[in-house]
LOROTOR-666819 format. One record per atom (N, C-alpha, C): residue in three letters; x, y, z; atom name. Coordinates in steps of 0.02 Angstrom, whole numbers. Each point is the difference from the previous one (the first is absolute). Layout:
BEGIN
code, east, north, up, site
ala, X, Y, Z, CA
...
***
This chain:
BEGIN
code, east, north, up, site
met, 738, 2756, -985, N
met, -55, 25, 42, CA
met, -3, -40, 64, C
ala, -23, 32, 53, N
ala, -7, -34, 64, CA
ala, -65, -40, 0, C
gly, 0, -56, 34, N
gly, -60, -41, 4, CA
gly, -14, -19, 71, C
his, -58, -30, 11, N
his, -20, -22, 66, CA
his, 45, -58, 22, C
ser, 19, 0, 63, N
ser, 42, -54, 26, CA
ser, -37, -66, 1, C
lys, 27, -52, -32, N
lys, -36, -62, -3, CA
lys, 45, -62, 6, C
trp, 65, 8, 9, N
trp, 44, -58, 1, CA
trp, -16, -48, 57, C
ala, -10, 27, 60, N
ala, -18, -43, 57, CA
ala, -66, -35, -12, C
asn, -46, 35, -33, N
asn, -65, -29, -15, CA
asn, 7, -58, -49, C
ile, 44, 7, -50, N
ile, 12, -53, -48, CA
ile, 32, -60, 33, C
gln, 49, 12, 43, N
gln, 32, -55, 35, CA
gln, -49, -37, 46, C
his, -44, 38, 31, N
his, -51, -30, 43, CA
his, -47, -44, -41, C
arg, -21, 26, -58, N
arg, -45, -38, -43, CA
arg, 33, -64, -24, C
lys, 63, 4, -22, N
lys, 35, -59, -24, CA
lys, 8, -52, 55, C
gly, 12, 24, 62, N
gly, 7, -46, 55, CA
gly, -63, -38, 14, C
arg, -57, 35, -4, N
arg, -64, -34, 12, CA
arg, -16, -48, -57, C
gln, 19, 18, -61, N
gln, -10, -46, -56, CA
gln, 41, -63, 9, C
asp, 62, 8, 24, N
asp, 42, -59, 11, CA
asp, -31, -47, 51, C
glu, -35, 28, 49, N
glu, -32, -42, 50, CA
glu, -56, -42, -31, C
lys, -26, 22, -56, N
lys, -55, -35, -33, CA
lys, 22, -28, -67, C
arg, 62, -23, -3, N
arg, 29, -23, -63, CA
arg, -40, -56, -32, C
gly, -33, -40, 41, N
gly, -37, -57, -27, CA
gly, -56, 21, -47, C
lys, -26, 61, 8, N
lys, -55, 23, -42, CA
lys, 25, 34, -63, C
ile, 63, 18, -3, N
ile, 26, 38, -56, CA
ile, -7, -40, -65, C
trp, 20, -64, 1, N
trp, -5, -40, -60, CA
trp, -71, -4, -26, C
thr, -47, -9, 45, N
thr, -70, -5, -21, CA
thr, -22, 62, -37, C
arg, 19, 57, 24, N
arg, -19, 63, -32, CA
arg, 35, 9, -67, C
ile, 63, -19, -3, N
ile, 37, 6, -63, CA
ile, -30, -47, -52, C
ile, -18, -60, 20, N
ile, -30, -48, -46, CA
ile, -65, 28, -29, C
arg, -40, 31, 42, N
arg, -62, 31, -25, CA
arg, 15, 55, -49, C
glu, 51, 41, 14, N
glu, 18, 54, -45, CA
glu, 25, -28, -67, C
ile, 41, -51, 2, N
ile, 24, -32, -61, CA
ile, -59, -27, -40, C
thr, -47, -31, 35, N
thr, -58, -30, -32, CA
thr, -41, 53, -37, C
val, -16, 54, 35, N
val, -42, 53, -30, CA
val, 38, 35, -56, C
ala, 64, 15, 10, N
ala, 40, 34, -51, CA
ala, 6, -42, -63, C
ala, 12, -65, 8, N
ala, 8, -44, -58, CA
ala, -66, -10, -36, C
arg, -54, -6, 39, N
arg, -65, -9, -31, CA
arg, -22, 61, -39, C
ala, 16, 60, 26, N
ala, -21, 62, -32, CA
ala, 43, 17, -60, C
gly, 66, -12, 6, N
gly, 45, 23, -53, CA
gly, 40, -54, -36, C
gly, -13, -64, 18, N
gly, 36, -54, -32, CA
gly, 66, -16, 35, C
gly, 30, -55, -21, N
gly, 60, -23, 33, CA
gly, 66, 24, -30, C
asp, -3, 43, -51, N
asp, 60, 26, -32, CA
asp, 26, 60, 40, C
leu, 58, -8, 31, N
leu, 27, 53, 42, CA
leu, 16, 63, -39, C
ser, 17, -7, -63, N
ser, 20, 58, -40, CA
ser, -58, 48, -13, C
thr, -62, -25, 6, N
thr, -58, 42, -13, CA
thr, -45, 8, 61, C
asn, 22, -23, 57, N
asn, -42, 3, 60, CA
asn, 40, 28, 59, C
pro, 4, 67, 6, N
pro, 40, 29, 54, CA
pro, -25, -17, 70, C
arg, -66, -9, 6, N
arg, -26, -18, 67, CA
arg, 25, -69, 21, C
leu, 3, -46, -47, N
leu, 26, -67, 16, CA
leu, 74, 3, 16, C
arg, 38, 41, -37, N
arg, 72, 8, 15, CA
arg, 10, 24, 72, C
leu, -41, 48, 21, N
leu, 6, 26, 67, CA
leu, -18, -53, 52, C
ala, -52, -39, -14, N
ala, -19, -54, 46, CA
ala, 55, -52, 6, C
ile, 32, -16, -55, N
ile, 54, -49, 2, CA
ile, 60, 28, 37, C
asp, 14, 64, -8, N
asp, 53, 31, 40, CA
asp, -13, -7, 74, C
arg, -63, 10, 20, N
arg, -18, -8, 70, CA
arg, 8, -73, 22, C
ala, -18, -46, -44, N
ala, 6, -71, 16, CA
ala, 73, -19, 11, C
lys, 43, 24, -44, N
lys, 71, -15, 7, CA
lys, 29, 31, 64, C
ser, -22, 61, 16, N
ser, 23, 32, 61, CA
ser, -21, -39, 62, C
ala, -57, -35, -6, N
ala, -25, -41, 55, CA
ala, 26, -72, -3, C
asn, 49, -12, -45, N
asn, 33, -65, -7, CA
asn, -48, -55, -22, C
met, -48, 17, -42, N
met, -44, -51, -27, CA
met, 35, -37, -56, C
pro, -1, -67, 1, N
pro, 35, -39, -53, CA
pro, -28, 14, -69, C
ala, 44, -3, -50, N
ala, -20, 14, -69, CA
ala, -55, -46, -24, C
glu, 2, -64, 20, N
glu, -51, -47, -22, CA
glu, -69, 17, 29, C
arg, 0, 28, 61, N
arg, -63, 21, 30, CA
arg, -29, 60, -37, C
ile, 44, 45, -21, N
ile, -22, 58, -38, CA
ile, -30, -22, -67, C
lys, 36, -44, -35, N
lys, -24, -25, -65, CA
lys, -66, -36, 7, C
tyr, -6, -40, 51, N
tyr, -62, -38, 11, CA
tyr, -59, 47, 5, C
asn, 7, 54, 37, N
asn, -56, 46, 10, CA
asn, -15, 42, -62, C
ile, 51, 15, -40, N
ile, -13, 33, -64, CA
ile, -38, -46, -46, C
asp, 22, -64, -4, N
asp, -35, -48, -42, CA
asp, -72, -10, 22, C
lys, -10, -3, 65, N
lys, -68, -10, 26, CA
lys, -44, 59, -19, C
ala, 27, 60, 5, N
ala, -40, 60, -14, CA
ala, -16, 9, -73, C
thr, 45, -23, -44, N
thr, -10, 11, -72, CA
thr, -37, -58, -33, C
gly, -24, -48, 40, N
gly, -42, -52, -27, CA
gly, 34, -66, -12, C
thr, 67, -2, 9, N
thr, 34, -64, -8, CA
thr, -22, -48, 54, C
leu, -17, 27, 58, N
leu, -26, -40, 56, CA
leu, -64, 33, 25, C
asp, -45, -40, 29, N
asp, -60, 28, 29, CA
asp, 16, 39, 63, C
gly, -35, 54, 12, N
gly, 13, 39, 60, CA
gly, -61, 37, 24, C
ile, 5, 30, 58, N
ile, -54, 40, 28, CA
ile, 0, 69, -32, C
ser, -59, 28, -8, N
ser, -5, 67, -29, CA
ser, -6, 51, 57, C
tyr, 47, 48, 0, N
tyr, 0, 52, 51, CA
tyr, -26, 66, -29, C
glu, -33, 38, 42, N
glu, -26, 66, -17, CA
glu, 36, 52, 43, C
glu, 21, 54, -30, N
glu, 32, 54, 37, CA
glu, -52, 50, 24, C
ile, 1, 14, 65, N
ile, -47, 49, 28, CA
ile, 37, 46, 48, C
arg, -12, 64, -6, N
arg, 30, 50, 44, CA
arg, -52, 27, 49, C
tyr, 20, 4, 63, N
tyr, -42, 30, 52, CA
tyr, 36, 61, 28, C
glu, -39, 50, 20, N
glu, 27, 60, 30, CA
glu, -32, 13, 67, C
gly, 37, 31, 45, N
gly, -28, 13, 65, CA
gly, 43, 46, 41, C
tyr, -20, 7, 63, N
tyr, 33, 45, 46, CA
tyr, 24, -38, 61, C
gly, 61, 17, 22, N
gly, 27, -31, 59, CA
gly, -4, 47, 60, C
ile, 44, -10, 47, N
ile, 2, 41, 60, CA
ile, 15, 73, -18, C
gly, -37, 45, 31, N
gly, 11, 71, -13, CA
gly, -16, 22, -71, C
gly, -40, -40, -35, N
gly, -19, 17, -69, CA
gly, 53, -16, -51, C
ala, 51, -39, 18, N
ala, 52, -19, -48, CA
ala, -30, -37, -60, C
ala, 26, 14, -58, N
ala, -26, -30, -62, CA
ala, 31, -69, -12, C
ile, -42, -48, -18, N
ile, 23, -69, -13, CA
ile, -30, -26, -65, C
ile, 42, -30, -41, N
ile, -22, -36, -60, CA
ile, 19, -73, 9, C
val, -47, -45, -13, N
val, 11, -72, 7, CA
val, -12, -33, -68, C
asp, 52, -26, -31, N
asp, -7, -36, -63, CA
asp, -4, -75, 14, C
thr, -50, -32, -29, N
thr, -11, -71, 11, CA
thr, -3, -38, -66, C
met, 12, -65, 5, N
met, -14, -47, -54, CA
met, -41, -57, 30, C
thr, -56, -14, -29, N
thr, -45, -48, 33, CA
thr, -39, -42, -51, C
asp, -18, -60, 22, N
asp, -45, -42, -39, CA
asp, -70, 2, 31, C
asn, -10, 43, 51, N
asn, -65, 6, 33, CA
asn, -6, 70, 30, C
lys, -27, 47, -40, N
lys, 0, 70, 22, CA
lys, -47, 12, 58, C
val, -52, -42, 8, N
val, -45, 8, 58, CA
val, 39, -12, 65, C
arg, 40, -53, 0, N
arg, 41, -16, 58, CA
arg, 50, 56, 13, C
thr, 32, 24, -52, N
thr, 54, 49, 7, CA
thr, -25, 66, 28, C
val, -54, 26, -27, N
val, -25, 65, 24, CA
val, -23, -6, 72, C
ala, -28, -57, 19, N
ala, -22, -9, 70, CA
ala, 61, 0, 47, C
glu, 53, -34, -20, N
glu, 60, -4, 42, CA
glu, 34, 68, 6, C
val, 4, 36, -56, N
val, 32, 66, 2, CA
val, -41, 49, 43, C
arg, -66, -1, -9, N
arg, -42, 45, 40, CA
arg, 5, -16, 74, C
his, 2, -65, 16, N
his, 5, -21, 70, CA
his, 65, 24, 31, C
ala, 55, -6, -37, N
ala, 65, 22, 26, CA
ala, 0, 75, 13, C
phe, -28, 39, -46, N
phe, -4, 72, 10, CA
phe, -40, 16, 63, C
ser, -59, -28, 6, N
ser, -45, 18, 56, CA
ser, 27, -24, 67, C
lys, 31, -59, 0, N
lys, 24, -29, 64, CA
lys, 58, 40, 29, C
phe, 41, 29, -44, N
phe, 61, 32, 24, CA
phe, -1, 76, -8, C
gly, -59, 29, 0, N
gly, -5, 73, 6, CA
gly, -1, 39, -65, C
gly, -6, -34, -56, N
gly, -5, 35, -64, CA
gly, -70, -6, -29, C
asn, -9, 23, -61, N
asn, -63, -11, -34, CA
asn, 9, 1, -75, C
met, -40, -41, -33, N
met, 3, -4, -73, CA
met, -26, 64, -31, C
gly, 30, 19, -56, N
gly, -24, 57, -37, CA
gly, -27, -22, -68, C
thr, -25, 46, -38, N
thr, -25, -16, -67, CA
thr, 57, 4, -50, C
glu, -13, -25, -60, N
glu, 51, 1, -52, CA
glu, 20, 73, -15, C
gly, 65, 13, 2, N
gly, 25, 67, -14, CA
gly, 4, 45, 61, C
ser, -20, -25, 58, N
ser, -2, 42, 60, CA
ser, 69, 21, 24, C
val, 51, -41, -10, N
val, 67, 19, 22, CA
val, 53, -6, -56, C
ala, -18, -31, -56, N
ala, 49, -12, -53, CA
ala, 32, 64, -26, C
phe, -37, 55, 3, N
phe, 26, 64, -25, CA
phe, 60, 25, 41, C
gln, 9, -30, 59, N
gln, 57, 20, 43, CA
gln, 64, -39, -16, C
phe, -3, -41, -52, N
phe, 58, -41, -19, CA
phe, 17, 11, -73, C
lys, 63, -12, -17, N
lys, 23, 5, -69, CA
lys, 22, -70, -23, C
his, -29, -24, -55, N
his, 20, -64, -29, CA
his, 64, 12, -39, C
cys, 55, -29, 23, N
cys, 65, 16, -29, CA
cys, 51, -54, 14, C
gly, 58, 6, -30, N
gly, 56, -41, 18, CA
gly, 39, 34, 56, C
gln, 24, -41, 47, N
gln, 36, 27, 57, CA
gln, 64, -42, 10, C
ile, 56, 34, -1, N
ile, 65, -34, 9, CA
ile, 36, 36, 57, C
ile, 17, -37, 52, N
ile, 28, 31, 61, CA
ile, 69, -28, 15, C
phe, 46, 46, 15, N
phe, 68, -18, 17, CA
phe, 13, 17, 74, C
ala, 41, -42, 32, N
ala, 16, 9, 70, CA
ala, 41, 64, 10, C
pro, -4, 28, 60, N
pro, 44, 57, 16, CA
pro, 73, -18, -13, C
gly, 37, 47, -28, N
gly, 71, -11, -14, CA
gly, 16, -9, -73, C
val, -51, -17, -41, N
val, 10, -5, -72, CA
val, 8, 70, -29, C
ser, 41, 7, -51, N
ser, 15, 66, -28, CA
ser, -63, 31, -31, C
glu, -20, 55, 30, N
glu, -60, 36, -25, CA
glu, 12, 27, -70, C
asp, 60, 27, -13, N
asp, 14, 29, -65, CA
asp, -2, -53, -55, C
lys, 28, -59, 15, N
lys, 1, -53, -50, CA
lys, -70, -25, -15, C
val, -39, -11, 53, N
val, -69, -23, -10, CA
val, -39, 51, -40, C
met, 7, 63, 17, N
met, -37, 52, -34, CA
met, 19, 4, -74, C
asp, 65, -2, -14, N
asp, 23, 4, -70, CA
asp, -28, -57, -42, C
val, 7, -62, 25, N
val, -22, -58, -38, CA
val, -76, -2, -5, C
ala, -34, 14, 55, N
ala, -73, -5, 1, CA
ala, -32, 51, -48, C
leu, 21, 62, 5, N
leu, -31, 52, -41, CA
leu, 18, -9, -74, C
glu, 62, -22, -12, N
glu, 21, -13, -70, CA
glu, -41, -56, -31, C
ser, -21, -49, 40, N
ser, -37, -58, -27, CA
ser, -75, 9, 2, C
gly, -23, 59, 22, N
gly, -72, 15, -6, CA
gly, -40, 1, 64, C
ala, 33, 1, 58, N
ala, -37, 4, 63, CA
ala, -36, 68, 6, C
glu, -55, 0, 36, N
glu, -38, 62, 10, CA
glu, 32, 44, 54, C
asp, 26, -31, 53, N
asp, 27, 39, 55, CA
asp, 47, -43, 42, C
val, 45, 33, 35, N
val, 45, -32, 48, CA
val, -6, 38, 65, C
leu, -18, -34, 54, N
leu, -11, 31, 65, CA
leu, 50, -27, 50, C
thr, 29, 44, 38, N
thr, 44, -20, 54, CA
thr, -37, 9, 66, C
asp, -12, -55, 35, N
asp, -38, 3, 62, CA
asp, 42, 28, 57, C
asp, -33, 18, 53, N
asp, 33, 32, 57, CA
asp, 55, -44, 30, C
asp, -8, -66, -7, N
asp, 48, -46, 30, CA
asp, 54, -24, -50, C
gly, 0, 30, -60, N
gly, 53, -16, -48, CA
gly, -19, -51, -53, C
ala, -56, -32, 7, N
ala, -22, -46, -53, CA
ala, -18, 39, -63, C
ile, 10, -31, -57, N
ile, -13, 32, -64, CA
ile, -57, -37, -35, C
glu, -49, 38, -22, N
glu, -60, -28, -30, CA
glu, -6, 25, -72, C
val, -3, -47, -46, N
val, -10, 17, -71, CA
val, -72, -15, -19, C
ile, -33, 48, -29, N
ile, -70, -8, -21, CA
ile, -3, -1, -76, C
thr, -35, -49, -27, N
thr, -7, -6, -73, CA
thr, -73, -8, -19, C
ala, -15, 15, -64, N
ala, -63, -21, -27, CA
ala, 0, -76, -4, C
val, -59, -30, 4, N
val, -4, -74, -2, CA
val, 33, -27, -63, C
ala, -12, 33, -56, N
ala, 27, -24, -64, CA
ala, 76, 4, -3, C
asp, 30, 44, 40, N
asp, 73, 10, -2, CA
asp, 37, -37, 55, C
phe, -37, -35, 43, N
phe, 31, -31, 59, CA
phe, 57, -48, -18, C
glu, -14, -46, -46, N
glu, 51, -50, -16, CA
glu, 63, 30, -31, C
ser, -8, 48, -45, N
ser, 59, 29, -33, CA
ser, 42, 40, 50, C
val, -33, 36, 46, N
val, 38, 37, 51, CA
val, 35, -48, 47, C
lys, -36, -51, 22, N
lys, 30, -50, 46, CA
lys, 60, -33, -33, C
asp, -7, -20, -63, N
asp, 55, -33, -36, CA
asp, 60, 46, -7, C
ala, -12, 64, -13, N
ala, 55, 48, -6, CA
ala, 37, 8, 66, C
leu, -36, 2, 55, N
leu, 31, 6, 66, CA
leu, 41, -62, 16, C
leu, -28, -58, -14, N
leu, 37, -62, 13, CA
leu, 63, -4, -43, C
ala, -5, 22, -63, N
ala, 58, -2, -45, CA
ala, 55, 47, 25, C
ala, -20, 52, 36, N
ala, 49, 48, 28, CA
ala, 28, -23, 67, C
gly, -19, -61, 21, N
gly, 24, -26, 63, CA
gly, -37, 25, 61, C
leu, -59, 27, -11, N
leu, -41, 26, 55, CA
leu, -55, -51, 15, C
asn, 5, -33, 57, N
asn, -46, -54, 18, CA
asn, -50, 24, 52, C
pro, -64, 5, -17, N
pro, -49, 27, 47, CA
pro, -22, -51, 53, C
glu, -25, 26, 55, N
glu, -30, -41, 52, CA
glu, -72, -18, -18, C
val, -33, 45, -34, N
val, -70, -10, -21, CA
val, -6, 22, -72, C
ala, -33, -40, -41, N
ala, -15, 19, -70, CA
ala, -67, -32, -18, C
glu, -51, 42, -6, N
glu, -67, -28, -9, CA
glu, -47, 51, -32, C
ile, -53, -27, -30, N
ile, -56, 41, -20, CA
ile, -45, 5, 60, C
thr, -20, 60, 19, N
thr, -35, 8, 63, CA
thr, -52, 55, -5, C
met, -39, 6, 54, N
met, -44, 57, 11, CA
met, 34, 42, 55, C
arg, 32, 54, -20, N
arg, 41, 40, 46, CA
arg, -42, 54, 33, C
ala, -1, 2, 66, N
ala, -38, 51, 35, CA
ala, 28, 69, -14, C
glu, -43, 46, -20, N
glu, 21, 67, -18, CA
glu, 14, 43, 62, C
asn, -37, -13, 55, N
asn, 8, 40, 61, CA
asn, 3, -46, 60, C
pro, 58, -31, 14, N
pro, 7, -45, 57, CA
pro, -14, 37, 66, C
ile, -27, -38, 48, N
ile, -12, 29, 66, CA
ile, 40, -39, 52, C
asp, 33, 35, 45, N
asp, 37, -33, 53, CA
asp, -48, -27, 52, C
met, 15, -60, 24, N
met, -44, -32, 49, CA
met, 43, -30, 56, C
thr, -13, 20, 62, N
thr, 39, -24, 57, CA
thr, -46, -23, 56, C
gly, 30, -30, 52, N
gly, -37, -18, 60, CA
gly, -56, -50, -13, C
asp, -56, 9, 35, N
asp, -56, -46, -5, CA
asp, -28, -3, -71, C
glu, -2, 57, -33, N
glu, -26, 1, -69, CA
glu, 42, -45, -45, C
ala, 66, 4, 7, N
ala, 44, -42, -41, CA
ala, -12, -74, 14, C
ala, -7, -18, 63, N
ala, -11, -70, 19, CA
ala, -66, -25, -27, C
lys, -52, 41, 6, N
lys, -66, -21, -24, CA
lys, -1, -6, -76, C
met, 34, 47, -34, N
met, 4, -3, -73, CA
met, 36, -63, -22, C
gln, 54, -18, 34, N
gln, 37, -60, -20, CA
gln, -43, -62, 10, C
lys, -40, -2, 53, N
lys, -45, -58, 10, CA
lys, -50, -6, -57, C
leu, -26, 56, -22, N
leu, -47, -1, -57, CA
leu, 35, -25, -63, C
leu, 60, 26, -14, N
leu, 37, -21, -59, CA
leu, 18, -74, 4, C
asp, 19, -24, 59, N
asp, 17, -71, 8, CA
asp, -62, -43, -13, C
ala, -58, 22, 24, N
ala, -61, -39, -11, CA
ala, -17, -5, -74, C
leu, 9, 55, -36, N
leu, -11, -1, -73, CA
leu, 52, -43, -35, C
glu, 63, 7, 21, N
glu, 56, -37, -29, CA
glu, -10, -76, 8, C
asp, -31, -20, 54, N
asp, -9, -71, 15, CA
asp, -55, -33, -41, C
leu, -41, 39, -35, N
leu, -53, -29, -40, CA
leu, 29, -33, -62, C
asp, -22, -61, -13, N
asp, 29, -39, -54, CA
asp, -6, 33, -69, C
asp, -54, 37, -11, N
asp, -12, 29, -66, CA
asp, 35, 67, -12, C
val, 31, 27, 51, N
val, 32, 66, -6, CA
val, 69, -8, -33, C
gln, 11, 41, -51, N
gln, 63, 0, -36, CA
gln, 46, 57, 22, C
glu, -27, 60, 2, N
glu, 39, 59, 17, CA
glu, -42, 47, 43, C
ile, 33, 35, 45, N
ile, -33, 52, 39, CA
ile, 41, 64, -7, C
tyr, -34, 54, -16, N
tyr, 33, 66, -5, CA
tyr, -34, 46, 51, C
his, 39, 42, 33, N
his, -29, 46, 48, CA
his, 46, 61, 6, C
asn, -26, 51, 31, N
asn, 39, 62, 5, CA
asn, 25, 14, 71, C
ala, 1, -52, 42, N
ala, 25, 7, 69, CA
ala, 74, -15, 4, C
glu, 39, 46, 25, N
glu, 71, -12, 16, CA
glu, 2, -22, 73, C
ile, 3, -65, 12, N
ile, -7, -28, 67, CA
ile, 66, 0, 37, C
asp, 1, 28, 59, N
asp, 59, 0, 43, CA
asp, 8, -69, 30, C
ser, 51, -37, -22, N
ser, 9, -69, 23, CA
ser, 14, -4, 75, C
glu, 27, 53, 29, N
glu, 14, -1, 72, CA
glu, -64, 3, 41, C
ser, -56, 17, -32, N
ser, -64, 2, 35, CA
ser, -34, -68, 3, C
leu, 29, -50, -34, N
leu, -33, -65, -5, CA
leu, 25, -47, 55, C
***
């Protein structure tokens, strides 16, 4: 099936994340902490922790640092207690935005998130105001040039929900959350190495954004991204990087 073009958008996002590499470890540590505290430190029974550790390894976090944070979260060491809170809102042109946070002070966090929205042209919404525009799913993306037939055969055989070929040749595999790991493992075993493999909130109806709107939207996203308590940001804007 044909899909919305998103490869340039993915490369743009990865580039901006690389510019903020110093914050990546902090966010991964929080995710490890919450995952281990909620589901325990046994990787065989805690898929969320396995995914967090995969992210840690991809970010070159040392094994001893990973173990330390698992131990801290499971009570072997004293640690801070984090609460997960999701905020929803609207960006430039009514674009939908979801902001996932982990915080030890929700009063501080909601004030900072609201301030970022209002300062940069967006506004906070109520719970559920934009979430219906996203699908909670596994997303595995391959760069243009990877064999579409091979990806489709392996993905669908291993339980993927759909395989989409974007306008620019990137291949996107969509899975149920519960099937994400098994599909990803099957693709890796077949020698298919994705550029992106994550549990995400996937925008159902992306909107193209260019010119001043794209620049303003990116400023809003950057302001949210820079908040210490923000873990993930999901939105439905396909931002034209040449407009920035």
